[in-house]
MARBA-3410 file (N, C-alpha, C, O; in Angstrom, 1 decimal):
160
0.7,-1.3,-0.2,0.0,0.0,-0.1,1.1,1.2,0.1,2.0,1.2,0.8 ~ 0.6,2.3,-0.9,1.4,3.4,-1.0,1.1,4.3,0.2,-0.1,4.4,0.6 ~ 2.0,5.0,0.8,1.9,6.0,1.9,1.4,7.4,1.2,2.0,7.9,0.2 ~ 0.5,7.7,1.8,0.0,9.0,1.3,0.7,10.1,2.1,0.7,10.1,3.3 ~ 1.2,11.2,1.2,1.9,12.4,1.8,0.7,13.3,2.2,-0.3,13.6,1.6
1.2,13.8,3.5,0.0,14.8,4.1,0.5,16.0,4.0,1.8,16.1,3.9 ~ -0.4,17.1,4.0,0.1,18.5,4.1,0.6,18.5,5.6,0.1,17.7,6.4 ~ 1.7,19.4,5.8,2.4,19.9,7.0,2.2,21.3,7.4,1.8,22.1,6.5 ~ 2.4,21.6,8.5,2.3,23.0,9.2,3.0,23.8,8.2,4.1,23.5,7.7 ~ 2.3,25.0,7.9,2.6,26.0,6.9,3.7,27.0,7.5,3.7,27.2,8.7
4.5,27.6,6.9,5.3,28.5,7.5,5.1,29.9,6.5,4.8,29.8,5.3 ~ 5.1,30.9,7.1,5.2,32.3,6.6,4.1,32.5,5.3,2.9,32.4,5.4 ~ 4.9,32.7,4.2,4.1,33.2,3.1,3.1,32.0,2.6,2.0,32.2,2.1 ~ 3.6,30.9,2.8,2.8,29.5,2.4,1.4,29.4,3.1,0.4,28.9,2.6 ~ 1.4,30.0,4.4,0.1,30.0,5.0,-1.0,30.7,4.1,-2.2,30.2,4.0
-0.8,31.7,3.5,-1.7,32.4,2.8,-2.3,31.6,1.7,-3.5,31.6,1.5 ~ -1.3,30.9,0.9,-1.6,30.2,-0.2,-2.2,29.0,0.2,-3.0,28.5,-0.6 ~ -2.0,28.4,1.3,-2.8,27.3,1.8,-4.3,27.7,2.3,-5.3,27.0,2.1 ~ -4.3,28.9,2.9,-5.7,29.3,3.1,-6.5,29.4,1.7,-7.7,29.0,1.6 ~ -5.9,30.1,0.8,-6.6,30.1,-0.5,-7.0,28.7,-0.9,-8.2,28.4,-1.2
-6.0,27.8,-0.9,-6.5,26.5,-1.4,-7.6,25.8,-0.6,-8.2,24.8,-1.0 ~ -7.9,26.3,0.6,-9.1,25.9,1.4,-10.4,26.4,0.4,-11.3,25.6,0.1 ~ -10.3,27.4,0.1,-11.5,28.0,-0.7,-11.6,27.2,-2.0,-12.7,26.7,-2.4 ~ -10.5,27.0,-2.6,-10.6,26.2,-3.9,-11.2,25.0,-3.6,-12.1,24.6,-4.4 ~ -10.7,24.1,-2.4,-11.3,22.9,-2.4,-12.9,23.0,-2.0,-13.7,22.1,-2.2
-13.3,24.2,-1.5,-14.9,24.6,-1.1,-15.5,24.7,-2.4,-16.6,24.2,-2.5 ~ -14.8,25.2,-3.4,-15.3,25.5,-4.8,-15.7,24.0,-5.3,-16.8,23.6,-5.5 ~ -14.6,23.2,-5.4,-14.7,21.7,-5.7,-15.9,21.3,-5.2,-16.8,20.9,-6.0 ~ -16.0,21.3,-3.7,-17.3,20.7,-3.0,-18.6,21.2,-3.5,-19.6,20.5,-3.7 ~ -18.5,22.6,-3.8,-19.7,23.3,-4.2,-20.3,22.7,-5.5,-21.5,22.4,-5.6
-19.2,22.7,-6.5,-19.6,22.1,-8.0,-20.2,20.9,-7.6,-21.4,20.7,-7.8 ~ -19.5,19.8,-6.9,-20.0,18.5,-6.6,-21.4,18.5,-6.2,-22.2,17.7,-6.7 ~ -21.7,19.4,-5.0,-22.9,19.4,-4.4,-23.9,19.8,-5.4,-25.0,19.2,-5.4 ~ -23.7,20.9,-6.4,-24.6,21.2,-7.4,-24.8,20.0,-8.4,-26.0,19.7,-8.7 ~ -24.0,19.4,-8.8,-24.2,18.3,-9.8,-25.0,17.5,-9.2,-26.1,17.2,-9.6
-24.5,16.9,-7.9,-25.4,15.9,-7.0,-26.7,16.3,-6.9,-27.6,15.4,-7.0 ~ -27.0,17.7,-6.8,-28.3,18.0,-6.5,-29.3,18.4,-7.7,-30.4,18.9,-7.7 ~ -28.4,17.8,-8.9,-28.9,18.2,-10.2,-29.4,19.8,-10.5,-30.4,20.1,-11.1 ~ -28.5,20.6,-10.1,-28.8,22.0,-10.3,-28.6,22.4,-11.7,-27.7,21.8,-12.3 ~ -29.1,23.2,-12.3,-28.8,23.3,-13.7,-27.2,23.9,-14.0,-26.8,24.8,-13.3
-26.6,23.4,-14.9,-25.1,23.3,-15.1,-24.8,24.9,-15.3,-23.6,25.3,-15.2 ~ -25.7,25.8,-15.7,-25.4,27.0,-16.0,-25.1,27.8,-14.7,-24.2,28.6,-14.5 ~ -26.0,27.5,-13.8,-25.8,28.1,-12.4,-24.4,27.8,-11.7,-23.6,28.6,-11.1 ~ -24.2,26.5,-11.8,-22.9,26.0,-11.4,-21.6,26.7,-12.1,-20.6,27.2,-11.6 ~ -22.0,26.7,-13.5,-20.7,27.5,-14.2,-20.7,28.8,-14.2,-19.6,29.3,-14.5
-21.7,29.7,-13.8,-21.6,31.0,-13.6,-20.7,31.2,-12.3,-19.7,31.9,-12.4 ~ -21.0,30.7,-11.1,-20.4,30.7,-10.0,-18.9,30.3,-10.1,-18.0,31.1,-9.8 ~ -18.8,29.0,-10.8,-17.2,28.7,-11.0,-16.4,29.8,-11.9,-15.2,29.9,-11.7 ~ -16.9,30.5,-12.8,-16.3,31.5,-13.7,-16.3,32.7,-12.8,-15.3,33.4,-13.0 ~ -17.0,33.2,-11.8,-17.0,34.2,-10.9,-15.8,34.0,-9.8,-14.9,34.8,-9.5
-16.0,32.8,-9.3,-14.7,32.2,-8.3,-13.5,32.4,-9.0,-12.6,33.1,-8.5 ~ -13.4,31.9,-10.2,-12.3,31.9,-10.9,-11.5,33.4,-11.2,-10.3,33.7,-11.0 ~ -12.6,34.4,-11.7,-12.1,35.5,-12.1,-11.8,36.4,-10.6,-10.8,37.2,-10.5 ~ -12.5,36.2,-9.6,-12.4,36.8,-8.2,-11.3,36.2,-7.3,-10.9,36.7,-6.3 ~ -10.8,35.0,-7.7,-9.8,34.2,-6.7,-8.7,33.5,-7.4,-7.6,33.8,-7.4
-9.3,32.6,-8.0,-8.1,31.7,-8.6,-7.1,32.3,-9.6,-5.9,32.1,-9.5 ~ -7.6,33.2,-10.6,-6.9,33.7,-11.6,-5.7,34.7,-10.6,-4.5,34.6,-10.9 ~ -6.1,35.3,-9.7,-5.0,35.9,-8.8,-4.0,35.0,-8.2,-2.8,35.2,-8.1 ~ -4.6,34.1,-7.6,-3.9,33.1,-6.9,-3.0,32.4,-7.7,-1.8,32.2,-7.3 ~ -3.4,32.0,-8.9,-2.3,31.3,-9.8,-1.3,32.3,-10.1,-0.1,31.9,-9.8
-1.6,33.5,-10.6,-0.5,34.6,-10.8,0.6,34.8,-9.7,1.8,35.0,-10.0 ~ 0.0,34.9,-8.3,0.7,35.2,-7.0,1.6,33.9,-7.0,2.8,34.1,-6.9 ~ 1.1,32.8,-7.2,2.0,31.7,-6.9,3.0,31.5,-8.1,4.2,31.0,-7.8 ~ 2.7,31.9,-9.2,3.6,32.2,-10.4,4.8,32.9,-10.1,5.9,32.5,-10.3 ~ 4.4,34.3,-9.6,5.5,35.2,-9.5,6.1,35.2,-8.2,7.3,35.5,-8.2
5.4,34.8,-7.0,6.2,34.8,-5.8,6.9,33.6,-5.6,8.1,33.5,-5.2 ~ 6.1,32.5,-5.8,6.7,31.3,-5.3,7.5,30.4,-6.5,8.6,29.8,-6.2 ~ 6.9,30.3,-7.6,7.5,29.5,-8.7,8.8,30.0,-9.0,9.7,29.2,-9.2 ~ 9.0,31.4,-9.0,10.3,32.1,-9.4,11.4,31.5,-8.5,12.5,31.7,-8.9 ~ 11.1,30.9,-7.3,12.2,30.7,-6.5,12.7,29.3,-6.9,13.7,28.8,-6.2
12.3,28.5,-7.8,12.6,27.2,-8.2,13.2,27.3,-9.7,12.9,28.1,-10.5 ~ 14.2,26.3,-9.9,14.7,26.1,-11.3,13.8,25.8,-12.2,13.1,24.9,-12.0 ~ 13.8,26.5,-13.4,12.8,26.3,-14.5,12.5,24.8,-15.0,11.4,24.4,-15.5 ~ 13.8,24.0,-14.8,13.7,22.8,-15.2,13.2,21.7,-13.9,13.2,20.5,-14.0 ~ 12.9,22.3,-13.0,12.3,21.3,-11.8,11.0,20.7,-12.2,10.0,21.3,-12.8
11.0,19.5,-11.9,9.8,18.8,-12.5,8.5,19.3,-11.7,7.4,19.5,-12.3 ~ 8.7,19.5,-10.3,7.4,19.9,-9.8,7.0,21.2,-10.2,5.8,21.5,-10.1 ~ 7.8,22.4,-10.7,7.6,23.6,-11.0,6.8,23.1,-12.5,5.7,23.5,-12.8 ~ 7.4,22.3,-13.3,6.6,22.1,-14.7,5.3,21.6,-14.4,4.4,21.8,-15.2 ~ 5.1,20.7,-13.3,3.8,20.0,-13.5,2.9,21.1,-12.8,1.7,21.2,-13.3
3.3,21.9,-11.7,2.4,23.0,-11.2,2.0,24.0,-12.5,0.8,24.4,-12.4 ~ 2.7,24.4,-13.3,2.6,25.2,-14.4,1.7,24.7,-15.5,0.8,25.3,-16.1 ~ 2.1,23.5,-15.7,1.2,22.7,-16.6,-0.3,22.5,-16.2,-1.2,22.5,-17.0 ~ -0.4,22.3,-14.8,-1.9,22.2,-14.3,-2.6,23.5,-14.3,-3.8,23.5,-14.6 ~ -1.8,24.6,-14.0,-2.5,25.9,-14.0,-2.9,26.0,-15.4,-4.1,26.3,-15.6
-2.2,25.8,-16.5,-2.5,25.8,-17.8,-3.8,25.0,-18.2,-4.7,25.4,-19.0 ~ -3.9,23.8,-17.6,-5.0,22.9,-18.0,-6.2,23.6,-17.2,-7.3,23.6,-17.8 ~ -6.1,24.0,-16.0,-7.3,24.7,-15.4,-7.9,25.7,-16.1,-9.1,25.8,-16.4 ~ -6.8,26.6,-16.6,-7.4,27.7,-17.4,-8.0,27.3,-18.7,-9.0,28.0,-19.0 ~ -7.6,26.4,-19.4,-8.2,25.6,-20.5,-9.9,25.2,-20.3,-10.9,25.5,-21.0
-9.6,24.6,-19.0,-11.2,24.1,-18.5,-11.9,25.4,-18.3,-13.0,25.3,-18.8 ~ -11.6,26.3,-17.9,-12.4,27.5,-17.5,-13.0,28.1,-18.9,-14.1,28.4,-19.0 ~ -11.9,28.1,-19.8,-12.3,28.7,-21.2,-13.3,27.6,-21.8,-14.3,28.1,-22.4 ~ -13.3,26.3,-21.6,-14.4,25.4,-22.1,-15.6,25.6,-21.3,-16.7,25.5,-21.9 ~ -15.6,25.9,-20.1,-16.9,26.2,-19.3,-17.4,27.4,-19.7,-18.7,27.6,-19.6
-16.6,28.4,-20.0,-17.3,29.8,-20.4,-17.9,29.6,-21.9,-18.8,30.3,-22.1 ~ -17.5,28.8,-22.8,-17.9,28.6,-24.2,-19.2,27.8,-24.0,-20.1,27.9,-24.9 ~ -19.3,26.9,-22.9,-20.5,25.9,-22.9,-20.9,25.7,-21.5,-20.4,24.8,-20.9 ~ -21.7,26.7,-21.1,-22.1,26.7,-19.4,-22.9,25.5,-19.2,-23.1,25.2,-18.1 ~ -23.5,24.9,-20.2,-24.6,23.8,-20.0,-23.7,22.3,-20.0,-24.4,21.3,-20.2
-22.3,22.3,-19.7,-21.7,21.1,-19.9,-21.3,20.6,-18.5,-20.2,21.0,-18.0 ~ -22.1,19.6,-17.9,-21.7,19.1,-16.7,-20.4,18.2,-16.7,-19.8,17.9,-15.7 ~ -20.1,17.8,-17.7,-18.8,17.1,-18.0,-17.6,18.0,-17.7,-16.6,17.5,-17.1 ~ -17.6,19.3,-18.2,-16.5,20.2,-18.2,-16.5,20.7,-16.7,-15.4,21.0,-16.2 ~ -17.7,20.8,-15.9,-17.7,21.2,-14.7,-17.0,20.1,-13.7,-16.2,20.5,-12.8
-17.3,19.0,-14.0,-16.8,17.9,-13.3,-15.2,17.8,-13.5,-14.4,17.6,-12.5 ~ -14.8,17.9,-14.8,-13.3,17.7,-15.2,-12.7,18.8,-14.5,-11.7,18.6,-13.8 ~ -13.2,20.1,-14.6,-12.4,21.3,-13.8,-12.5,21.0,-12.2,-11.5,21.3,-11.5 ~ -13.5,20.4,-11.8,-13.6,20.0,-10.2,-12.5,19.0,-10.1,-11.8,19.3,-9.2 ~ -12.3,18.2,-10.6,-11.3,17.3,-10.6,-9.9,17.7,-10.6,-9.0,17.4,-9.8
-9.7,18.4,-11.8,-8.4,19.0,-12.0,-7.8,20.0,-10.8,-6.7,20.0,-10.4 ~ -8.8,20.7,-10.4,-8.5,21.7,-9.3,-8.2,20.9,-7.9,-7.2,21.1,-7.2 ~ -9.1,20.1,-7.7,-8.8,19.2,-6.3,-7.3,18.4,-6.5,-6.5,18.4,-5.6 ~ -7.1,17.8,-7.7,-6.0,17.2,-7.7,-4.5,18.1,-7.6,-3.5,17.7,-7.0 ~ -4.7,19.3,-8.4,-3.6,20.3,-8.5,-3.3,20.8,-6.8,-2.2,20.7,-6.2
-4.6,21.2,-6.3,-4.4,21.6,-4.9,-3.7,20.7,-4.1,-2.7,21.0,-3.4 ~ -4.2,19.4,-4.2,-3.5,18.2,-3.3,-2.1,18.2,-3.5,-1.4,18.2,-2.6 ~ -1.7,18.2,-4.8,-0.3,18.0,-5.3,0.5,19.2,-4.7,1.6,19.0,-4.2 ~ 0.1,20.6,-4.8,0.7,21.7,-4.1,0.9,21.6,-2.7,2.0,21.7,-2.2 ~ -0.2,21.3,-2.0,-0.1,21.2,-0.5,0.7,20.0,0.1,1.4,20.1,1.0
0.5,18.9,-0.6,1.2,17.7,-0.2,2.8,17.6,-0.8,3.7,16.9,-0.2 ~ 3.1,18.1,-1.9,4.4,17.8,-2.4,5.1,19.3,-2.7,6.2,19.5,-2.1 ~ 4.5,20.2,-3.4,5.4,21.3,-3.9,5.4,22.1,-2.6,6.6,22.3,-2.3 ~ 4.5,22.5,-1.9,4.6,23.4,-0.7,5.6,22.7,0.5,6.3,23.4,1.2 ~ 5.5,21.3,0.4,6.3,20.7,1.5,7.8,20.9,1.0,8.6,21.2,1.8
8.1,20.8,-0.4,9.4,20.9,-1.1,9.9,22.3,-0.8,11.0,22.6,-0.4 ~ 9.1,23.2,-1.0,9.4,24.7,-0.8,9.7,25.0,0.5,10.7,25.8,0.8 ~ 9.0,24.6,1.4,9.3,24.7,3.0,10.3,24.2,3.5,10.9,24.6,4.5 ~ 10.6,23.2,3.0,12.1,22.2,3.2,13.4,22.8,2.8,14.5,22.6,3.4 ~ 13.2,23.6,1.5,14.4,23.7,0.7,14.5,25.4,0.5,15.5,25.8,-0.1
13.6,26.0,0.8,13.9,27.6,0.6,14.3,28.1,2.1,13.8,27.6,3.1 ~ 15.2,29.0,2.0,15.8,29.2,3.4,14.9,29.9,4.2,13.9,30.5,3.6 ~ 14.9,30.1,5.4,13.9,30.7,6.4,13.8,32.2,6.0,12.8,32.9,6.2 ~ 15.1,32.8,5.5,15.1,34.3,5.2,14.2,34.5,4.1,13.5,35.5,4.1 ~ 14.2,33.5,2.9,13.4,33.7,1.7,12.1,33.8,2.2,11.4,34.8,1.9
11.6,32.6,2.9,10.1,32.5,3.5,9.7,33.7,4.5,8.5,34.1,4.4 ~ 10.5,34.2,5.3,10.1,35.4,5.8,9.8,36.6,5.1,8.9,37.4,5.4 ~ 11.0,36.7,4.0,10.8,37.7,3.0,9.6,37.8,2.0,9.2,38.9,1.5 ~ 9.1,36.6,1.7,7.7,36.2,1.1,6.6,36.6,1.9,5.7,37.3,1.4 ~ 6.7,36.2,3.1,5.6,36.6,4.2,5.4,37.9,4.3,4.3,38.3,4.5
6.4,38.7,4.3,6.5,40.1,4.6,5.8,40.9,3.6,5.0,41.7,3.9 ~ 6.1,40.5,2.1,5.5,41.1,1.2,4.2,40.8,0.8,3.6,41.3,-0.1 ~ 3.7,39.9,1.5,2.0,39.4,1.1,1.4,39.4,2.4,1.5,38.5,3.2 ~ 0.7,40.4,2.6,-0.2,40.8,3.7,-1.5,40.8,3.4,-2.4,41.1,4.3 ~ -1.9,40.3,2.2,-3.2,40.7,1.9,-4.2,39.4,2.7,-3.8,38.3,3.0
-5.6,40.0,2.8,-6.2,39.0,3.7,-7.0,38.0,2.9,-7.5,38.3,1.8 ~ -7.2,36.9,3.3,-7.7,35.9,2.3,-9.3,36.0,2.8,-9.6,36.2,4.0 ~ -10.1,35.8,1.9,-11.5,35.9,2.2,-12.4,34.9,1.2,-12.0,34.5,0.1 ~ -13.7,34.7,1.7,-14.2,33.9,1.0,-15.4,34.6,-0.1,-16.4,35.2,0.4 ~ -15.0,34.6,-1.4,-15.7,35.4,-2.3,-17.1,35.0,-2.4,-18.0,35.7,-2.9
-17.4,33.6,-2.0,-18.7,33.3,-2.2,-19.7,34.2,-1.2,-20.9,34.2,-1.3 ~ -19.2,34.9,-0.5,-20.3,35.9,0.3,-20.7,37.0,-0.6,-21.6,37.8,-0.3 ~ -20.0,37.1,-1.7,-20.7,38.1,-2.7,-21.5,37.6,-3.8,-21.8,38.3,-4.8 ~ -21.8,36.3,-3.7,-22.6,35.6,-4.5,-23.9,35.1,-4.0,-23.9,34.4,-3.0 ~ -25.0,35.4,-4.5,-26.4,35.3,-4.2,-27.0,33.9,-4.3,-27.7,33.4,-3.4
-26.7,33.3,-5.4,-27.2,32.0,-5.7,-26.4,30.9,-5.0,-25.4,30.4,-5.6 ~ -26.7,30.5,-3.7,-26.2,29.7,-3.1,-26.6,28.1,-3.3,-27.0,27.3,-2.5 ~ -26.5,27.8,-4.5,-27.0,26.3,-5.1,-26.7,25.2,-4.4,-27.3,24.1,-4.4 ~ -25.5,25.5,-3.7,-24.8,24.2,-3.0,-25.3,23.9,-1.5,-24.8,23.1,-0.7 ~ -26.4,24.8,-1.2,-27.0,24.6,0.3,-28.1,23.6,0.2,-28.8,23.3,1.3
END
């Protein structure tokens, strides 16, 4: 049986990214709840696109500019993370083009969940173990933005 890598206690700037991941996993849960409750795909898609524009797009950009630049361009985990960001962006484009497609919503939820689990269990653990404490503190000091739940600004709570 394969041992599953678990996320560890976060340090400095990684805390903010992990908190944002929590809201990403809530999005996955909401999509799956909507599908399970047979909610119209368009309602789920509208929220997914809203969440992407108000949370995930910025989250990806911040990871790529603040964290990923600390890694060598040829590092396999970096390549994987960037490829997964691109895949998720492609799925968002597909959802935007066809808001009635449950398959795309499910594919997006699976891709996002797998990506977050990879970052939390592997990439962030690597960063925390291999970046100097000075770099981690420096990243934390640059990033004081408050993490919030963007769903508070959304009226159609189809997942309830």
